[in-house]
C-alpha positions in Angstrom: 18.9 -76.2 -51.2 15.7 -76.2 -47.6 18.7 -74.1 -45.8 19.4 -71.4 -48.3 15.6 -71.1 -49.0 15.4 -70.8 -45.3 17.8 -68.0 -44.5 16.1 -65.9 -47.7 12.9 -66.2 -46.0 14.4 -65.3 -42.8 15.7 -62.2 -44.4 12.6 -61.0 -46.0 10.9 -61.3 -42.9 13.8 -59.8 -40.8 13.6 -56.1 -43.5 10.0 -56.4 -43.3 9.4 -56.1 -39.6 12.1 -53.2 -40.2 9.6 -51.5 -42.4 6.8 -48.9 -40.3 3.9 -50.8 -40.2 2.2 -47.0 -41.1 4.5 -47.6 -44.7 2.0 -49.9 -45.5 -1.3 -47.5 -44.2 -3.4 -46.5 -47.4 -4.1 -42.6 -47.3 -7.3 -41.5 -46.5 -9.7 -38.7 -46.5 -12.4 -37.4 -43.8 -15.7 -35.8 -44.8 -17.2 -34.3 -41.8 -20.9 -35.3 -41.0 -21.8 -31.8 -40.4 -21.0 -30.4 -44.1 -22.8 -33.0 -45.7 -26.1 -32.0 -43.2 -25.2 -28.5 -44.8 -24.7 -29.5 -48.6 -28.3 -31.7 -48.1 -30.3 -29.1 -46.1 -30.9 -26.3 -48.6 -32.7 -29.0 -50.6 -36.0 -29.5 -48.6 -36.6 -26.0 -49.1 -38.4 -28.0 -52.6 -40.3 -30.4 -49.6 -44.0 -30.2 -49.6 -46.0 -30.7 -46.9 -49.0 -31.1 -45.5 -50.9 -28.7 -43.5 -49.1 -27.8 -40.0 -45.8 -29.8 -40.3 -42.2 -29.5 -39.7 -38.9 -31.0 -40.3 -36.8 -32.7 -38.0 -32.8 -34.1 -38.5 -34.1 -38.0 -38.2 -30.0 -39.0 -36.9 -26.8 -37.0 -36.9 -24.7 -37.8 -40.0 -21.2 -39.3 -38.4 -18.0 -38.7 -40.7 -17.0 -41.0 -43.8 -13.3 -41.5 -44.2 -12.4 -42.6 -47.8 -9.0 -43.5 -49.7 -7.3 -39.8 -50.7 -7.9 -38.4 -53.4 -10.1 -35.6 -55.7 -13.3 -36.2 -53.5 -16.1 -34.3 -54.6 -19.5 -34.1 -53.0 -23.3 -33.9 -54.9 -26.7 -33.0 -52.6 -29.3 -35.3 -55.2 -33.2 -34.7 -55.3 -35.3 -35.8 -51.9 -36.9 -38.7 -51.5 -40.0 -38.3 -49.0 -41.9 -41.0 -47.9 -45.7 -40.2 -45.5 -43.2 -39.6 -41.7 -40.0 -38.8 -43.8 -37.6 -37.3 -45.7 -34.4 -38.5 -46.9 -31.9 -36.3 -49.1 -29.0 -38.6 -50.8 -25.9 -36.8 -51.2 -23.5 -38.8 -53.7 -19.5 -39.1 -52.9 -17.3 -39.7 -56.0 -13.6 -39.5 -55.9 -10.9 -39.1 -58.4 -14.8 -38.5 -60.3 -16.0 -42.0 -60.0 -18.6 -43.3 -57.5 -17.6 -44.0 -54.2 -21.3 -44.3 -52.2 -24.5 -42.2 -51.3 -25.0 -41.0 -47.6 -28.9 -39.9 -47.3 -29.4 -37.4 -44.5 -33.0 -38.5 -42.8 -35.4 -35.7 -42.0 -38.6 -36.6 -39.5 -42.0 -35.0 -40.7 -43.4 -33.9 -37.6 -47.4 -32.7 -37.6 -48.3 -30.4 -34.9 -52.3 -29.7 -33.9 -53.4 -27.9 -31.3 -55.9 -29.3 -28.5 -56.5 -28.5 -24.9 -53.7 -28.8 -22.3 -53.5 -28.3 -19.0 -52.8 -24.5 -17.8 -51.2 -25.2 -14.3 -50.6 -28.4 -12.8 -54.1 -30.3 -12.0 -54.1 -32.8 -9.6 -56.5 -36.2 -10.0 -60.3 -35.9 -9.1 -60.1 -32.4 -10.3 -63.4 -31.6 -11.9 -62.5 -29.2 -14.6 -63.1 -25.5 -15.0 -62.8 -22.8 -17.6 -59.5 -21.7 -16.2 -57.9 -25.0 -16.5 -57.7 -25.1 -19.8 -55.8 -23.8 -22.6 -55.6 -24.3 -26.4 -52.0 -25.4 -27.1 -50.2 -26.2 -30.6 -48.1 -29.6 -29.8 -46.4 -32.6 -31.6 -49.5 -34.8 -33.1 -48.9 -38.6 -31.4 -51.9 -39.8 -32.9 -54.4 -38.8 -30.1 -57.6 -37.2 -31.1 -58.0 -33.7 -29.9 -59.9 -32.1 -28.0 -61.1 -28.1 -27.7 -61.8 -26.7 -24.2 -65.6 -27.0 -23.7 -65.8 -31.0 -24.4 -63.4 -31.3 -21.6 -65.5 -28.5 -18.9 -67.0 -29.8 -15.9 -65.5 -33.4 -16.3 -63.0 -35.0 -14.1 -59.1 -36.0 -14.6 -58.2 -39.6 -13.3 -54.4 -38.9 -12.8 -52.4 -36.2 -12.1 -51.0 -33.1 -15.2 -48.2 -31.1 -15.5 -49.0 -27.5 -17.2 -48.8 -27.3 -20.9 -49.8 -31.8 -21.3 -52.3 -32.1 -23.2 -55.5 -33.8 -21.7 -58.0 -36.2 -23.6 -60.9 -37.0 -23.4 -59.9 -40.6 -22.4 -57.6 -39.3 -19.3 -61.1 -37.8 -17.6 -64.3 -39.0 -16.5 -67.6 -38.0 -17.2 -68.3 -36.0 -12.8 -72.0 -36.9 -12.6 -73.3 -34.3 -10.2 -76.4 -36.8 -10.4 -75.9 -39.9 -9.6 -78.4 -43.1 -9.5 -80.9 -43.3 -7.0 -80.5 -40.3 -5.1 -83.5 -37.5 -4.3 -83.0 -35.1 -7.2 -85.2 -31.8 -8.1 -87.6 -32.3 -12.0 -88.0 -29.0 -13.8 -90.8 -29.4 -16.4 -90.6 -26.5 -18.9 -94.1 -25.6 -21.5 -94.2 -23.2 -22.7 -93.3 -20.6 -20.4 -95.1 -22.6 -17.8 -92.7 -23.9 -15.1 -93.3 -27.2 -13.1 -91.1 -28.2 -10.4 -91.2 -32.1 -8.8 -88.8 -34.5 -6.6 -88.3 -37.5 -8.7 -86.0 -39.8 -7.8 -82.7 -40.6 -10.7 -82.6 -44.2 -12.4 -79.0 -43.7 -13.7 -76.7 -41.2 -13.0 -74.7 -38.4 -15.3 -72.5 -35.2 -15.6 -74.0 -31.8 -16.8 -75.9 -31.6 -20.5 -76.2 -35.8 -19.8 -80.0 -37.7 -20.4 -80.7 -39.1 -17.5 -83.3 -41.6 -16.6 -85.7 -40.2 -13.6 -88.2 -42.1 -11.8 -92.2 -40.0 -10.1 -93.2 -41.7 -7.3 -96.1 -39.7 -7.0 -97.2 -40.7 -11.0 -95.6 -43.9 -11.2 -94.2 -43.4 -13.9 -90.6 -42.9 -15.9 -89.1 -40.2 -17.7 -85.7 -38.8 -18.9 -84.5 -35.3 -18.8 -81.4 -33.3 -19.1 -79.0 -32.4 -16.0 -78.9 -28.9 -16.1 -76.9 -28.4 -12.4 -76.3 -30.8 -9.4 -79.5 -33.0 -8.8 -81.1 -30.9 -11.2 -83.0 -32.0 -13.9 -84.7 -30.3 -17.0 -87.8 -31.6 -18.7 -88.3 -28.9 -21.6 -91.6 -30.4 -22.9 -92.0 -26.6 -25.9 -88.9 -28.1 -27.7 -87.3 -24.9 -26.6 -83.5 -24.7 -25.5 -84.2 -22.7 -21.7 
């Protein structure tokens, strides 16, 4: 009896080995990832974005392989987060739910800030023609205009078009601690000039401490130029 069973099993295995593997493979259908993305894209028109923002595709959708049958695709309402918009696309097979593919888009915010008008080398003291305003992707850095940067010194090299942030610059000290400077005192239209010594350093527009050895007094004034400090007693802007 065992010999008969063994012989039967051997015959069955021989028959199975003769049948091509493709005969047992399930027929499938390939759905193009680009087709899924194209179906999701029109729904982005209903997404409201704050400020100057655009949507950028987060990742490509791979082709989907599903069993053979009647396939239908259904794009649904976009799901929005502070950083992303996802459009669900439902895949149905023969009228029954099969799976959901999310087509993702990253929300890119844009800002206007000062950028290098041309290549800058370390140590450059920024002048008006070194900077221009440009629209760039927002990366979390504080933006600034040209005025805040003019007169400051860059600490690294910049390619044309690169944003220049104030943290990447230093005050260009045109008045240095211990240096002899000229103090200009303005009082109701009358100007008096005196030689003084800077106790602290500063750049254009900075307030510095100065010492007058003739009067033995310490005062403060505003840097108006290289080794030039102004003390305005009249309260008027010169």
